TITOR-764905 format. One record per residue (C-alpha): z, x, y negated; residue number from 1; residue in three letters. Coordinates in steps of 0.1 Angstrom, whole numbers, plus 2048, in hexadecimal, padded with zeros to 3 digits. Example, Ala and Ser with C-alpha at 12.3 -4.5 7.8 and 13.67 -1.06 7.14 Angstrom:
+-----+-----+-----+-----+-----+
:   w :   u :   v :   n : res :
+-----+-----+-----+-----+-----+
: 84E : 87B : 82D :   1 : Ala :
: 847 : 889 : 80B :   2 : Ser :
+-----+-----+-----+-----+-----+
This chain:
+-----+-----+-----+-----+-----+
:   w :   u :   v :   n : res :
+-----+-----+-----+-----+-----+
: 7AE : 7AD : 929 :   1 : Met :
: 796 : 790 : 924 :   2 : Gly :
: 771 : 78C : 923 :   3 : Asn :
: 766 : 77D : 902 :   4 : Phe :
: 742 : 771 : 8FB :   5 : Ala :
: 72D : 75F : 8E2 :   6 : His :
: 709 : 754 : 8E4 :   7 : Ser :
: 6F3 : 756 : 8C6 :   8 : Phe :
: 6CD : 751 : 8C4 :   9 : Arg :
: 6CA : 752 : 8EA :  10 : Gly :
: 6DD : 772 : 8EE :  11 : Glu :
: 700 : 775 : 8FB :  12 : Thr :
: 718 : 78E : 8EC :  13 : Tyr :
: 735 : 799 : 903 :  14 : Arg :
: 754 : 7AB : 8F8 :  15 : Phe :
: 76A : 7B9 : 914 :  16 : Pro :
: 78C : 7B6 : 902 :  17 : Asp :
: 79E : 7AC : 8E3 :  18 : Leu :
: 79C : 7CE : 8D3 :  19 : Lys :
: 776 : 7CD : 8D6 :  20 : Thr :
: 774 : 7AB : 8C6 :  21 : Val :
: 789 : 7B7 : 8A8 :  22 : Leu :
: 776 : 7D7 : 8A4 :  23 : Ala :
: 754 : 7C6 : 8A5 :  24 : Cys :
: 75F : 7AB : 88D :  25 : Ala :
: 768 : 7C5 : 873 :  26 : Ser :
: 751 : 7CB : 856 :  27 : Gly :
: 73E : 7EC : 856 :  28 : Arg :
: 752 : 80B : 851 :  29 : Arg :
: 74B : 82F : 859 :  30 : Ser :
: 76B : 835 : 86C :  31 : Gly :
: 764 : 81A : 886 :  32 : Asp :
: 740 : 828 : 88A :  33 : Glu :
: 74E : 84B : 88E :  34 : Leu :
: 765 : 83E : 8A9 :  35 : Ala :
: 749 : 82A : 8BA :  36 : Glu :
: 75C : 80A : 8B6 :  37 : Leu :
: 746 : 7F8 : 89C :  38 : Ala :
: 72E : 7DB : 8A3 :  39 : Ala :
: 70B : 7E8 : 8AC :  40 : Glu :
: 6FA : 7CF : 896 :  41 : Ser :
: 702 : 7B4 : 87C :  42 : Asp :
: 6FA : 79A : 896 :  43 : Thr :
: 714 : 7A8 : 8AE :  44 : Gln :
: 72D : 7A8 : 891 :  45 : Arg :
: 727 : 783 : 88A :  46 : Val :
: 72A : 77C : 8AF :  47 : Ala :
: 74C : 78E : 8B0 :  48 : Ala :
: 758 : 77B : 892 :  49 : Arg :
: 74E : 75A : 8A3 :  50 : Ala :
: 762 : 764 : 8C2 :  51 : Val :
: 77F : 76F : 8AC :  52 : Leu :
: 780 : 74F : 898 :  53 : Ala :
: 783 : 73A : 8B8 :  54 : Asp :
: 7A0 : 74E : 8C7 :  55 : Leu :
: 7C3 : 740 : 8C6 :  56 : Pro :
: 7D9 : 752 : 8AD :  57 : Leu :
: 7F3 : 754 : 8C8 :  58 : Ser :
: 7DD : 76B : 8DD :  59 : Ile :
: 7EB : 789 : 8C9 :  60 : Phe :
: 80E : 781 : 8D8 :  61 : Leu :
: 7FF : 782 : 8FB :  62 : Glu :
: 7E8 : 7A0 : 8FA :  63 : Glu :
: 7F7 : 7BF : 8E8 :  64 : Pro :
: 7DB : 7D7 : 8DD :  65 : Leu :
: 7F1 : 7F4 : 8E7 :  66 : Ile :
: 808 : 7EF : 905 :  67 : Pro :
: 82C : 7E6 : 8FD :  68 : Tyr :
: 83A : 801 : 914 :  69 : Glu :
: 824 : 81D : 904 :  70 : His :
: 82A : 817 : 8DE :  71 : Asp :
: 849 : 811 : 8C9 :  72 : Glu :
: 834 : 800 : 8AE :  73 : Ile :
: 829 : 7E6 : 8C7 :  74 : Thr :
: 84D : 7E1 : 8D2 :  75 : Arg :
: 857 : 7DE : 8AE :  76 : Leu :
: 83D : 7C3 : 8A8 :  77 : Ile :
: 846 : 7AE : 8C6 :  78 : Phe :
: 86C : 7B3 : 8C5 :  79 : Asp :
: 86E : 7A8 : 8A1 :  80 : Thr :
: 856 : 78B : 8A2 :  81 : His :
: 865 : 76B : 894 :  82 : Asp :
: 859 : 74F : 8AA :  83 : Ala :
: 868 : 734 : 894 :  84 : Ala :
: 855 : 741 : 876 :  85 : Ala :
: 835 : 742 : 88A :  86 : Phe :
: 838 : 71F : 897 :  87 : Lys :
: 827 : 70C : 87A :  88 : Pro :
: 806 : 71F : 880 :  89 : Val :
: 80A : 726 : 8A6 :  90 : Ser :
: 7F1 : 70B : 8AF :  91 : His :
: 7D5 : 71A : 89A :  92 : Leu :
: 7B7 : 72F : 8A3 :  93 : Thr :
: 7B0 : 74E : 88F :  94 : Val :
: 795 : 73B : 87C :  95 : Gly :
: 7AC : 71E : 876 :  96 : Gly :
: 7C7 : 735 : 86A :  97 : Phe :
: 7AE : 744 : 851 :  98 : Arg :
: 7A5 : 721 : 844 :  99 : Asp :
: 7CA : 717 : 842 : 100 : Trp :
: 7D2 : 737 : 82D : 101 : Leu :
: 7B9 : 72C : 814 : 102 : Leu :
: 7C7 : 708 : 811 : 103 : Ser :
: 7DF : 6FB : 7F7 : 104 : Tyr :
: 7F8 : 6F6 : 813 : 105 : Glu :
: 7FC : 71B : 817 : 106 : Ala :
: 80F : 721 : 7F6 : 107 : Asp :
: 825 : 73E : 7ED : 108 : Ser :
: 846 : 732 : 7FC : 109 : Pro :
: 834 : 727 : 81C : 110 : Thr :
: 823 : 749 : 820 : 111 : Leu :
: 844 : 75B : 81A : 112 : Ala :
: 855 : 747 : 836 : 113 : Arg :
: 838 : 74D : 84D : 114 : Leu :
: 837 : 774 : 849 : 115 : Ala :
: 851 : 77C : 863 : 116 : Pro :
: 83D : 768 : 87C : 117 : Gly :
: 81D : 77B : 878 : 118 : Leu :
: 813 : 79A : 88B : 119 : Thr :
: 7FD : 7B4 : 87A : 120 : Pro :
: 7E0 : 7AC : 892 : 121 : Glu :
: 7E1 : 788 : 887 : 122 : Met :
: 7DD : 792 : 863 : 123 : Ala :
: 7C1 : 7AB : 86B : 124 : Ala :
: 7AF : 791 : 880 : 125 : Ala :
: 7B0 : 777 : 864 : 126 : Ala :
: 7A4 : 791 : 84A : 127 : Ser :
: 785 : 798 : 85F : 128 : Lys :
: 77A : 774 : 859 : 129 : Leu :
: 77F : 775 : 834 : 130 : Met :
: 769 : 77D : 816 : 131 : Arg :
: 777 : 793 : 7FA : 132 : Asn :
: 780 : 775 : 7E6 : 133 : Gln :
: 793 : 766 : 803 : 134 : Asp :
: 7A8 : 786 : 806 : 135 : Leu :
: 7B0 : 784 : 7E0 : 136 : Ile :
: 7B7 : 75F : 7E0 : 137 : Ser :
: 7D1 : 761 : 7FC : 138 : Val :
: 7E1 : 782 : 7F2 : 139 : Ala :
: 7E7 : 774 : 7D0 : 140 : Arg :
: 7FD : 759 : 7DE : 141 : Lys :
: 813 : 773 : 7F1 : 142 : Cys :
: 830 : 77F : 7DB : 143 : His :
: 846 : 79B : 7EA : 144 : Val :
: 862 : 7A4 : 7D2 : 145 : Val :
: 876 : 7C5 : 7D5 : 146 : Lys :
: 891 : 7D6 : 7C1 : 147 : Lys :
: 8A1 : 7F8 : 7BB : 148 : Phe :
: 8A5 : 7FF : 795 : 149 : Arg :
: 88C : 7E5 : 78C : 150 : Asn :
: 87A : 7C7 : 79B : 151 : Thr :
: 858 : 7CD : 7AB : 152 : Ile :
: 840 : 7B2 : 7B6 : 153 : Gly :
: 848 : 794 : 7A0 : 154 : Leu :
: 82B : 77C : 798 : 155 : Pro :
: 81A : 786 : 777 : 156 : Gly :
: 824 : 7AA : 77B : 157 : Arg :
: 811 : 7CA : 783 : 158 : Leu :
: 825 : 7EA : 788 : 159 : Ser :
: 818 : 80D : 78A : 160 : Ser :
: 821 : 82E : 79A : 161 : Arg :
: 81F : 84B : 781 : 162 : Leu :
: 812 : 869 : 796 : 163 : Gln :
: 816 : 889 : 782 : 164 : Pro :
: 80B : 8A2 : 79D : 165 : Asn :
: 807 : 8C6 : 794 : 166 : His :
: 7F5 : 8E1 : 7A8 : 167 : Pro :
: 813 : 8F9 : 7A5 : 168 : Thr :
: 82F : 8E0 : 7A1 : 169 : Asp :
: 835 : 8ED : 77E : 170 : Asp :
: 853 : 8D9 : 770 : 171 : Leu :
: 847 : 8DA : 74C : 172 : Arg :
: 824 : 8CF : 757 : 173 : Gly :
: 832 : 8B2 : 76C : 174 : Ile :
: 849 : 8A8 : 74F : 175 : Ala :
: 82C : 8A7 : 737 : 176 : Ala :
: 817 : 892 : 74E : 177 : Ser :
: 835 : 87B : 753 : 178 : Thr :
: 83B : 876 : 72E : 179 : Leu :
: 816 : 870 : 729 : 180 : Asp :
: 816 : 855 : 743 : 181 : Gly :
: 835 : 845 : 734 : 182 : Leu :
: 822 : 842 : 713 : 183 : Leu :
: 80A : 82B : 725 : 184 : Tyr :
: 825 : 816 : 734 : 185 : Gly :
: 820 : 823 : 758 : 186 : Thr :
: 83B : 82D : 771 : 187 : Gly :
: 84F : 80D : 778 : 188 : Asp :
: 847 : 80D : 79D : 189 : Ala :
: 851 : 832 : 7A0 : 190 : Val :
: 84C : 853 : 790 : 191 : Ile :
: 840 : 865 : 7B0 : 192 : Gly :
: 835 : 889 : 7B5 : 193 : Ile :
: 821 : 896 : 7D3 : 194 : Asn :
: 830 : 8BA : 7D5 : 195 : Pro :
: 817 : 8D7 : 7D7 : 196 : Ala :
: 833 : 8EA : 7EA : 197 : Thr :
: 844 : 8D4 : 802 : 198 : Asp :
: 866 : 8E4 : 808 : 199 : Asn :
: 889 : 8D7 : 803 : 200 : Val :
: 893 : 8ED : 7E5 : 201 : Gln :
: 873 : 8E6 : 7D2 : 202 : Asn :
: 878 : 8C1 : 7D8 : 203 : Cys :
: 89C : 8C3 : 7CB : 204 : Ile :
: 88F : 8D4 : 7AB : 205 : Ser :
: 874 : 8BA : 7A6 : 206 : Leu :
: 88C : 89D : 7AC : 207 : Leu :
: 8A7 : 8AC : 795 : 208 : Asp :
: 88D : 8AF : 779 : 209 : Met :
: 881 : 88B : 77E : 210 : Leu :
: 8A4 : 87E : 780 : 211 : Asp :
: 8AF : 890 : 760 : 212 : Asn :
: 890 : 882 : 74E : 213 : Leu :
: 898 : 85F : 75B : 214 : Arg :
: 8BC : 860 : 750 : 215 : Gln :
: 8B5 : 871 : 72F : 216 : Arg :
: 89F : 854 : 724 : 217 : Tyr :
: 8B1 : 83A : 738 : 218 : Asp :
: 892 : 82F : 74A : 219 : Ile :
: 897 : 812 : 762 : 220 : Pro :
: 880 : 81F : 77E : 221 : Thr :
: 883 : 834 : 79D : 222 : Gln :
: 877 : 857 : 7A5 : 223 : Thr :
: 869 : 867 : 7C4 : 224 : Cys :
: 85C : 888 : 7D2 : 225 : Val :
: 844 : 87F : 7EE : 226 : Leu :
: 852 : 898 : 807 : 227 : Thr :
: 854 : 893 : 82D : 228 : His :
: 870 : 87C : 838 : 229 : Val :
: 882 : 898 : 84A : 230 : Thr :
: 882 : 8AC : 82A : 231 : Asn :
: 88F : 88D : 818 : 232 : Ala :
: 8AD : 88C : 830 : 233 : Ile :
: 8B4 : 8B1 : 828 : 234 : Glu :
: 8B1 : 8AB : 803 : 235 : Val :
: 8CA : 88E : 805 : 236 : Met :
: 8E2 : 8A3 : 81A : 237 : Asn :
: 8E0 : 8BE : 7FF : 238 : Ala :
: 8E8 : 8A5 : 7E3 : 239 : Gly :
: 8C5 : 8A2 : 7D5 : 240 : Gly :
: 8BD : 885 : 7BD : 241 : Ala :
: 8AA : 871 : 7D7 : 242 : Met :
: 8A2 : 84D : 7CC : 243 : Asp :
: 886 : 843 : 7E5 : 244 : Leu :
: 87F : 852 : 807 : 245 : Val :
: 859 : 856 : 80C : 246 : Phe :
: 844 : 859 : 82B : 247 : Gln :
: 820 : 854 : 836 : 248 : Ser :
: 81F : 83C : 854 : 249 : Ile :
: 804 : 82F : 86C : 250 : Ala :
: 7FF : 814 : 886 : 251 : Gly :
: 807 : 824 : 8A7 : 252 : Ser :
: 824 : 839 : 8B4 : 253 : Glu :
: 80C : 855 : 8BC : 254 : Ala :
: 7FE : 856 : 899 : 255 : Ala :
: 821 : 856 : 88A : 256 : Asn :
: 82A : 873 : 8A1 : 257 : Gln :
: 80D : 885 : 891 : 258 : Gly :
: 81F : 880 : 870 : 259 : Phe :
: 83F : 88E : 880 : 260 : Gly :
: 852 : 86D : 87F : 261 : Ile :
: 85E : 850 : 894 : 262 : Asn :
: 871 : 830 : 88C : 263 : Leu :
: 893 : 841 : 893 : 264 : Ala :
: 88C : 85C : 879 : 265 : Ile :
: 882 : 842 : 85F : 266 : Leu :
: 8A2 : 82F : 866 : 267 : Arg :
: 8B7 : 84E : 862 : 268 : Glu :
: 8A7 : 855 : 841 : 269 : Ala :
: 8AB : 831 : 835 : 270 : Gln :
: 8D0 : 831 : 83E : 271 : Asp :
: 8D5 : 852 : 82B : 272 : Ala :
: 8C4 : 844 : 80C : 273 : Ala :
: 8D7 : 824 : 80D : 274 : Leu :
: 8F8 : 838 : 80F : 275 : Ser :
: 8F0 : 848 : 7ED : 276 : Leu :
: 8F1 : 826 : 7DC : 277 : Lys :
: 8DA : 832 : 7C0 : 278 : Arg :
: 8C9 : 810 : 7BB : 279 : Gly :
: 8D7 : 7FB : 79E : 280 : Thr :
: 8C9 : 7D8 : 7A6 : 281 : Ile :
: 8BD : 7DC : 7CA : 282 : Gly :
: 8BD : 7F2 : 7E9 : 283 : Asn :
: 899 : 7F4 : 7F3 : 284 : Asp :
: 897 : 81A : 7F8 : 285 : Val :
: 878 : 821 : 80C : 286 : Met :
: 854 : 82A : 800 : 287 : Tyr :
: 838 : 82B : 819 : 288 : Phe :
: 813 : 834 : 817 : 289 : Glu :
: 7F8 : 829 : 82F : 290 : Thr :
: 7D2 : 82A : 831 : 291 : Gly :
: 7B6 : 81F : 847 : 292 : Gln :
: 7AB : 83C : 85D : 293 : Gly :
: 7CD : 84D : 861 : 294 : Ala :
: 7D0 : 844 : 886 : 295 : Ala :
: 7AC : 84C : 88E : 296 : Leu :
: 7AE : 86E : 87D : 297 : Ser :
: 7CC : 875 : 893 : 298 : Ala :
: 7BA : 86A : 8B3 : 299 : Gly :
: 7D5 : 850 : 8B7 : 300 : Ala :
: 7C2 : 82F : 8B2 : 301 : His :
: 7C0 : 824 : 8D6 : 302 : Tyr :
: 79D : 816 : 8D2 : 303 : Gly :
: 7A8 : 7FE : 8B6 : 304 : Ile :
: 793 : 7FB : 897 : 305 : Asp :
: 7A1 : 80C : 878 : 306 : Gln :
: 7AA : 7ED : 864 : 307 : Gln :
: 7BE : 7DD : 881 : 308 : Thr :
: 7D1 : 7FC : 889 : 309 : Ile :
: 7D8 : 800 : 864 : 310 : Glu :
: 7E9 : 7DE : 862 : 311 : Thr :
: 801 : 7E9 : 87E : 312 : Arg :
: 80F : 802 : 866 : 313 : Ala :
: 81B : 7E5 : 851 : 314 : Tyr :
: 832 : 7DA : 86D : 315 : Ala :
: 843 : 7FC : 86A : 316 : Val :
: 846 : 7F7 : 844 : 317 : Ala :
: 853 : 7D4 : 847 : 318 : Arg :
: 86F : 7DF : 85E : 319 : Ala :
: 87E : 7F5 : 842 : 320 : Phe :
: 87C : 7DE : 824 : 321 : Ser :
: 86B : 7F7 : 80E : 322 : Pro :
: 86A : 7F6 : 7E8 : 323 : Leu :
: 846 : 803 : 7E8 : 324 : Leu :
: 829 : 805 : 801 : 325 : Val :
: 806 : 810 : 7F7 : 326 : Asn :
: 7E5 : 815 : 808 : 327 : Thr :
: 7D4 : 835 : 7FD : 328 : Val :
: 7B4 : 823 : 804 : 329 : Val :
: 799 : 83D : 7FD : 330 : Gly :
: 7AD : 85D : 801 : 331 : Phe :
: 7A6 : 864 : 825 : 332 : Ile :
: 781 : 868 : 81E : 333 : Gly :
: 75E : 85B : 825 : 334 : Pro :
: 761 : 862 : 84A : 335 : Glu :
: 776 : 842 : 84B : 336 : Tyr :
: 76B : 82F : 82C : 337 : Leu :
: 749 : 83B : 822 : 338 : Tyr :
: 742 : 82C : 800 : 339 : Asp :
: 74F : 816 : 7E4 : 340 : Gly :
: 746 : 7F6 : 7F6 : 341 : Lys :
: 75B : 800 : 815 : 342 : Gln :
: 778 : 80D : 7FF : 343 : Ile :
: 779 : 7EC : 7EB : 344 : Ile :
: 779 : 7D7 : 80A : 345 : Arg :
: 793 : 7EC : 81B : 346 : Ala :
: 7AA : 7EA : 7FD : 347 : Gly :
: 7A8 : 7C4 : 7FC : 348 : Leu :
: 7AE : 7C2 : 822 : 349 : Glu :
: 7CC : 7D9 : 821 : 350 : Asp :
: 7DC : 7C6 : 804 : 351 : His :
: 7D6 : 7A4 : 813 : 352 : Phe :
: 7E3 : 7AE : 836 : 353 : Cys :
: 802 : 7BF : 828 : 354 : Ala :
: 80C : 7A3 : 810 : 355 : Lys :
: 806 : 789 : 82B : 356 : Leu :
: 81F : 79C : 841 : 357 : Leu :
: 839 : 79D : 825 : 358 : Gly :
: 833 : 7C1 : 81B : 359 : Val :
: 833 : 7CB : 7F6 : 360 : Pro :
: 810 : 7DB : 7F5 : 361 : Met :
: 802 : 7F0 : 7DA : 362 : Gly :
: 7E4 : 806 : 7D9 : 363 : Cys :
: 7D8 : 829 : 7D0 : 364 : Asp :
: 7B6 : 81E : 7C3 : 365 : Val :
: 7A5 : 83F : 7CB : 366 : Cys :
: 788 : 852 : 7DB : 367 : Tyr :
: 780 : 876 : 7E4 : 368 : Thr :
: 764 : 889 : 7D3 : 369 : Asn :
: 74E : 88A : 7F2 : 370 : His :
: 74E : 864 : 7F6 : 371 : Ala :
: 732 : 84E : 7EB : 372 : Glu :
: 748 : 83E : 7D0 : 373 : Ala :
: 74F : 842 : 7AB : 374 : Asp :
: 766 : 836 : 790 : 375 : Gln :
: 753 : 816 : 78C : 376 : Asp :
: 75C : 80D : 7B0 : 377 : Asp :
: 781 : 814 : 7A7 : 378 : Met :
: 77E : 7FE : 789 : 379 : Asp :
: 772 : 7E2 : 79F : 380 : Thr :
: 78D : 7E7 : 7B9 : 381 : Leu :
: 7AA : 7EA : 7A0 : 382 : Met :
: 79E : 7CA : 78F : 383 : Thr :
: 79B : 7B7 : 7B0 : 384 : Leu :
: 7BD : 7C2 : 7BC : 385 : Leu :
: 7CD : 7B8 : 79B : 386 : Thr :
: 7BD : 796 : 79F : 387 : Ala :
: 7CC : 795 : 7C2 : 388 : Ala :
: 7EF : 79D : 7B5 : 389 : Gly :
: 7F3 : 7C1 : 7C1 : 390 : Val :
: 817 : 7CD : 7BE : 391 : Ser :
: 80E : 7EE : 7AE : 392 : Phe :
: 7F2 : 808 : 7A9 : 393 : Val :
: 7F4 : 82D : 7A5 : 394 : Ile :
: 7EA : 840 : 785 : 395 : Ala :
: 7E5 : 866 : 77F : 396 : Val :
: 7DB : 879 : 760 : 397 : Pro :
: 7B7 : 873 : 759 : 398 : Gly :
: 7B1 : 862 : 77B : 399 : Ala :
: 7AD : 885 : 78A : 400 : Asp :
: 7C9 : 892 : 7A0 : 401 : Asp :
: 7C7 : 8B8 : 79A : 402 : Val :
: 7DF : 8C0 : 7B7 : 403 : Met :
: 7D1 : 8A9 : 7D3 : 404 : Leu :
: 7AD : 8AB : 7C6 : 405 : Asn :
: 7A3 : 887 : 7C7 : 406 : Tyr :
: 79B : 86B : 7AE : 407 : Gln :
: 7B3 : 84F : 7A7 : 408 : Ser :
: 7BB : 839 : 789 : 409 : Leu :
: 7C5 : 846 : 766 : 410 : Ser :
: 7E2 : 83B : 750 : 411 : Tyr :
: 7CB : 827 : 739 : 412 : His :
: 7BE : 813 : 757 : 413 : Asp :
: 7E1 : 803 : 759 : 414 : Ile :
: 7DE : 7F8 : 735 : 415 : Leu :
: 7BC : 7E8 : 73D : 416 : Tyr :
: 7C9 : 7D5 : 75B : 417 : Leu :
: 7E8 : 7C8 : 749 : 418 : Arg :
: 7D4 : 7BE : 72A : 419 : Ala :
: 7B8 : 7AE : 73D : 420 : Thr :
: 7CD : 79A : 755 : 421 : Phe :
: 7EC : 795 : 73F : 422 : Asn :
: 802 : 7A5 : 759 : 423 : Val :
: 821 : 7B8 : 74F : 424 : Arg :
: 836 : 7D4 : 75D : 425 : Pro :
: 856 : 7CF : 770 : 426 : Ala :
: 86E : 7BA : 75A : 427 : Pro :
: 889 : 7D5 : 757 : 428 : Glu :
: 86E : 7F0 : 74E : 429 : Phe :
: 85E : 7D8 : 735 : 430 : Glu :
: 87F : 7D4 : 723 : 431 : Ser :
: 882 : 7FA : 722 : 432 : Trp :
: 85F : 7FD : 713 : 433 : Leu :
: 869 : 7E3 : 6F9 : 434 : Glu :
: 888 : 7F7 : 6F1 : 435 : Lys :
: 873 : 816 : 6ED : 436 : Met :
: 85C : 804 : 6D4 : 437 : Asp :
: 83F : 806 : 6EC : 438 : Met :
: 831 : 7E3 : 6E1 : 439 : Phe :
: 823 : 7DA : 6BF : 440 : Asp :
: 82B : 7BA : 6AB : 441 : Ala :
: 811 : 7A7 : 6BF : 442 : Ala :
: 822 : 7B0 : 6E0 : 443 : Gly :
: 806 : 7C9 : 6EA : 444 : Arg :
: 80C : 7EC : 6F8 : 445 : Met :
: 80A : 805 : 6DD : 446 : Arg :
: 7EF : 81F : 6E2 : 447 : Leu :
: 7FC : 841 : 6EC : 448 : Pro :
: 805 : 857 : 6CE : 449 : Gly :
: 80E : 839 : 6B8 : 450 : Gln :
: 832 : 836 : 6C3 : 451 : Asn :
: 84A : 848 : 6AC : 452 : Pro :
: 868 : 846 : 6C4 : 453 : Val :
: 856 : 855 : 6E2 : 454 : Leu :
: 846 : 870 : 6CC : 455 : Lys :
: 868 : 87B : 6C1 : 456 : Arg :
: 875 : 87A : 6E5 : 457 : Leu :
: 858 : 88F : 6F1 : 458 : Ile :
: 85E : 8A8 : 6D6 : 459 : Ala :
: 883 : 8AA : 6E0 : 460 : Glu :
: 879 : 8AF : 705 : 461 : His :
: 861 : 8CA : 6FB : 462 : Arg :
: 87B : 8DC : 6E7 : 463 : Asp :
: 895 : 8D9 : 702 : 464 : Ala :
: 87C : 8E7 : 71C : 465 : Ala :
+-----+-----+-----+-----+-----+
């Protein structure tokens, strides 16, 4: 809509519209190069960042990247924008906003009040001007607290999703992996299964098993089978033990249509879950997953770079007050995030943007086996995200998901993070661990196999099975 330009070393770089400025200002990533949106050189990238830094933050309220009349996510962003919350920073440029975010003035309460006044594009624009340490520094100040059976997102806490996937959905195999994870103190965010067979009856069987396990041991957590939202509605109608409603989401209406959803379907599912009143201390019943490259892989990115279109998914999440949101940062593959460096950067960007918008972001710190990444890269990302105050991370047996065939974190990685950063599980879950004699006299997590109470319970469960 505009013509943006910057002169550098005698050469003028011109950008025909706001989408091009944002795309060229992004760091290198294979998805943008695949879509022919990326800067052609580092010099052009620097020029785009110079242009972006001087743009007024309010431009994103004037120039929608996807037309209002064509996209329900755009309508959601504009119709729910809180002008009063935005007013304190409305006079700033994007560069000035970045500097303000790093100031002492932008403390945790101030950022919480600001969140409803920010659009996803504002958050994405600021992130493009930030180093990794900037993303960590600001995200660490953003506290988004959510509740269902326990409290997720408090300062000084790190929660985890226990992901006991099984290639044939064998109930005993899933139960064994779940009990193994509990020995490591994982599972306070959710015990969540990706079903190998995604049908209603199988989901009910998996949910019943998890719910029986949770009730038998009186575990203050929530369970979830990550089935499609329309299946979740059928499960609830059939009386299944549905705690959280899961759905993958993206940043455009067309991309969400590719997932078979829209905002109305999500609202129907949320209403159904709320009517069950299964939460004990809160009613945050939704669980969303996102990931850079989702819209591009669906051909529904509208010429927007993959990081910016990703942040628009956080507007969808924010509208439904979810208990959990996580980016599956390296799962989509090297076509979108080529190597460990790109995966690490994307994970920090996603976490920063979501938290700034008031979304309780976690991360599946992961990669596919054909990416130029390894477990050392995941060690780096999980460490940086914990420093940044990530709400939760995901752990699978041995860091190797044998059903989805990708690499994530292991249960013992959660022990490392909690010990290194002195962060603890959700308070209600921590109390349960103490009751189960999971801590030694020095207040440290017992090593698996050294807990007499849980060893007895595992034996009882094996005999019962």
